[in-house]
C-alpha positions, 0 to 999 in steps of 0.5 A, a space after each residue: 472502444 468506449 469513450 469516457 462519456 459512455 463510461 459515465 452513462 451507467 451500466 450498458 444494458 441495451 444492447 449488452 456488451 459481448 462477453 469476452 471472458 478472461 483476456 489473454 496476455 494479462 495476469 489474472 487473480 488466482 482461483 478463489 475457494 470460498 467453500 460456499 454452501 448451495 444456499 450461499 451460492 444461490 445468495 451470491 448469484 442473487 446478489 450479483 443479479 440485483 444490479 440488473 433488470 429482470 429482462 437480462 437476468 436470464 441471460 446473465 445468470 448462467 455466466 455469472 454462475 459459471 464465473 462463481 464455479 470457475 473462479 470463486 467470485 463473480 467479477 462480471 467479465 462481460 462488463 469489463 470496459 472496452 476502453 484504454 484504462 488509464 488516468 485521463 486528464 481531469 478535464 476530459 471527464 464529464 462531471 459537474 464537480 472538479 472533485 468528482 473528476 479527480 476521483 475518476 482520475 484516481 479510480 482509473 489509474 488504480 485499474 490501469 494495467 501498467 499499475 494494477 496487479 490483476 486489472 480484469 479482477 479489479 485488483 490493484 496490489 497485494 494479491 487481493 487489494 480490490 478497487 471494486 468487487 465487480 464491474 457493475 460497481 465500477 460502472 455505477 460509481 462512474 455514473 454517480 460521480 458524473 451526476 454528483 453535485 457539490 451538495 451530494 456525497 457518494 457513499 460506498 459500502 465495501 465496493 458497492 455504491 450505495 448512492 448519492 445522498 444530500 449533504 453540503 459543499 463542506 462535506 466529503 464528496 465520497 465516503 469509503 468504508 471496507 470491512 472484513 474479518 479473516 474467518 469470514 472474508 472469502 465467503 463474504 467476498 464471493 457473495 458480493 457483499 464485501 471486498 478487501 481494499 488493502 490500503 490505497 486500492 480501496 481508497 483509489 489512492 494507489 500510485 504504482 510501486 513509486 508509492 513505496 519506493 521512498 519508504 523502501 529507500 529510507 528503510 534500506 538506508 537506515 537498516 545499513 546505518 543501524 545494523 551494518 554501521 554503514 552510510 554507504 551500501 556499495 557492495 552490500 547485498 539485500 535479498 528479498 522476494 516479491 516484484 508484483 504490486 508494492 513489492 516491485 519497489 524493492 528493485 528500484 530502491 536497491 539501485 537508488 541506495 547503491 546496493 545489490 538487490 536480489 529479488 525472487 519472484 515466482 510469477 515470470 509475468 511480474 519480472 518481465 513487467 518490472 524489467 520492461 518498466 525499467 524497474 529491474 536491471 537484470 533477470 535470471 531463472 538460473 540459481 547458479 547464475 544468480 549466485 555467480 552474478 551477485 558474487 561478482 557484483 559484490 566483489 566489484 561493488 556494482 549497483 545491481 537489481 537482479 530478479 531471480 525467477 524462482 522461489 525465495 526459499 530455494 534462494 535462501 537455502 542456496 545462500 546457506 549452502 554457500 556459507 556452509 561449503 565456502 564459509 562465505 556470507 553472500 548476503 548482508 540484509 534481508 526481508 520478505 514482501 510476499 503477500 503473506 497476509 493472504 498466504 493460502 490464496 496466492 499471496 505465498 507460493 510453496 517451494 515444493 511446487 512450480 507456479 502453475 502447479 501451485 495455482 492448480 492445487 490451491 483451487 483443487 485441494 486447499 488443505 494440502 496447499 495450506 500444509 505445503 505453504 506452512 512447511 515452506 515457511 518453516 524452511 524459509 525461516 530455518 535458512 534465515 535463522 542459520 544466516 542470522 548467526 553470522 553478520 546478517 540482519 533480517 526484518 519483517 516488512 509488515 506483510 505478516 511474514 513472521 506472524 504467519 511463520 509463527 502460526 506455521 510453527 516456525 522458530 521465530 519466538 523471542 523469549 519474554 517478548 510481547 505479543 507483537 514481538 518476534 526474534 526479528 523486528 518489524 521495520 517499524 520497530 527498528 527502522 521507521 518508527 522514529 520517523 513516524 514519531 517525528 511526524 514524517 510519513 508517505 505524503 503524496 500528490 497527483 497532477 490531474 492534468 496528466 502533464 509531466 511538466 506539472 509534476 516537474 513544477 510541483 517537484 520544484 515547489 516542494 524542494 523550495 519549501 523544504 529549503 526555506 524550512 531548513 533556512 528558517 531553523 529546524 531541529 537536527 533530526 528534522 533537518 536530516 529528514 528534510 535533506 533526505 527529502 530534497 535529495 529524493 525529489 531531485 533524483 526522482 525524475 532521473 529514476 523514472 518513478 512514474 507508472 500511471 498517473 503523474 504522481 509523486 511520493 515524499 516522506 514529509 511532516 506536518 509543517 512540510 505537507 501544509 507548506 507544500 499544499 499552500 504552494 501547490 494551490 497558489 501555483 494552480 491559482 496563478 496558472 503555473 499548474 494547469 489543473 487541480 492537484 490531488 493530495 493524499 497519503 498511504 494509509 501506512 502513515 503517522 496517524 492513518 493506521 492502528 496495526 499492532 504487527 506493523 504501524 503501531 508495533 513500537 507502541 509499548 503502553 498496551 494500546 497497540 491493539 486499540 484502533 482509536 487513532 485510525 478511527 479518529 483520523 477518518 472522522 477528523 479528516 472528514 469534517 476538516 475538509 477532505 474531498 473523500 475519506 476511507 476506513 478499511 479493515 485490513 491492509 498489509 498484515 491482513 483481515 482482523 489485524 488492522 484498522 486503517 484510513 485514508 483521504 483524498 483532498 483536491 486543490 483547485 486554486 481557491 482560498 477555500 481549498 487552502 483553508 481545508 488543506 491547512 486544517 485537515 493536513 495539520 490534524 492528519 499528522 498531529 493526531 498520530 504524533 500526539 498518540 505516540 507522545 502519550 505512549 511515551 515516545 520521546 521524539 514525538 514528545 519533542 515534536 508535539 511540544 514544538 507544534 503546540 508552541 507554533 499553534 496556540 489552538 493545539 493543546 495536547 495532554 502530555 505524559 509525566 515520566 515515572 521517575 523511579 521504577 522502585 515506586 511501582 515495584 514497592 506499590 505492587 510487591 510491598 
């Protein structure tokens, strides 16, 4: 068993650790099929060996080549650390700077088997959301962080630690870009020159399924209000799929909002994991029992999260059968959280095959597997379309489900629609878009002491900040969000949301984020919180992501396909005080469809930390609100006007409304 001191001392070479291969008893990533040519295979092996001195290359070359043949990638299993991988208290990391220790804390949390989807393949969530491309990169990064001073910045190239470069104390300690294109990704990943960082995997800011629970709760509540006209979801049935990484939040969110959540999952290990963690109440592998149980729960208005071990297409088709045979509609709301951004390499499993059979075909005959996936998508959409003729409502959860269904030839077209629109809305278009426009998004923080009591203190401080804001007067729409947030914080401990690091997520606006950061920093300075707190957010936020099929799908001025906002956010965060910044291609909807960025900001109780938090967090939110204002969103317009009144240093270009459409028509077609 290694120690943190050993873990930070560089690659273990003399002697080499024993090669234990793939571990039994933990989930593993599907076999990849990059289709490398012989020359590309040689390049992939050469790229892997360049991390090691010549005297060990002859030993390592054959096993790395075997990994490439067997798994489609060189993970370097020999170098998977023999340590309990988890977020250790920050003070235990051998570092020269607090920032470096905080980053280490976050990295190890992302690879914790309780948090990570495929920990030995360094995948945090989403089927392929990598922290690093291989274990050599992990060892080198930890070593560099241990050495780093306040006058150095660690630069990452898509998982590869390029090195420590001279900078200054005001500069970020870490910069993480991840680039990838859909057509070339598999080859580039196999060759070890890029990786898919998803959103918070590659930026080290994933906090387990809690990271999406609050957003899923808000989505379900607002879907009930919008589609069903109901503030109370008791007895309402929500059907979806996915219990792996982020999708694991769906079961917990169903319980928090008080509905009946039925979630299909093909991987039994994922169901068992969520059940053991207390995130899933019941499991069944019988479709008959599943239908019987949800019917009973619906009649009695029970609160239930039920995991169905099977394919979601079977579940949707069975619901259609029940409707056709009995006239009874057993589902009210529906969505999908399979990893459809990666449908042909483990993100979506076709209904025609069992789980193990599908994994085998995926590796042996990718073309046939792709055909089955697309047929399965067409069947799934067909069943959803039948149910939607009744009082049932479906939305796309930003996982590229409708995009891939369209590519498969499924009937998802919307007549006269823009490129980003389908017959069903994305959850941003109908549900969460207005929340983003008001500046609310998934703010989060991590208590690096690892002490639950510190998290409880931050919960109390956050509640007080929001209550004071309401007392000081806010507009009604913002007040409603603050009240939802206070309820969320008060309920958080009861629902045992922590998996891995002592973290909390809270949808907050600019004013709330800044006030909470100041309160946390002062509590650290006065010893009420025992160690620094890391602030971050999901990249899926007000300003963090340009994604025409998700985050910016409700931008209708034609700029939804432009990436100015995310890139400006990344750059602006860097020179306003972020401890580390990340810019990724991909996240949620897949390669080439999205640019997104994120940050980490360490609060250590100093006045300098408070100054950075105020400046950086204000920019990080107002950037996106201003962009939405310029695109014509009325709620964003109101919020940015209020913000300019409070902050005289902020001056935003405001759009004039075209008062008379006839002016346009007359000019174009006189």
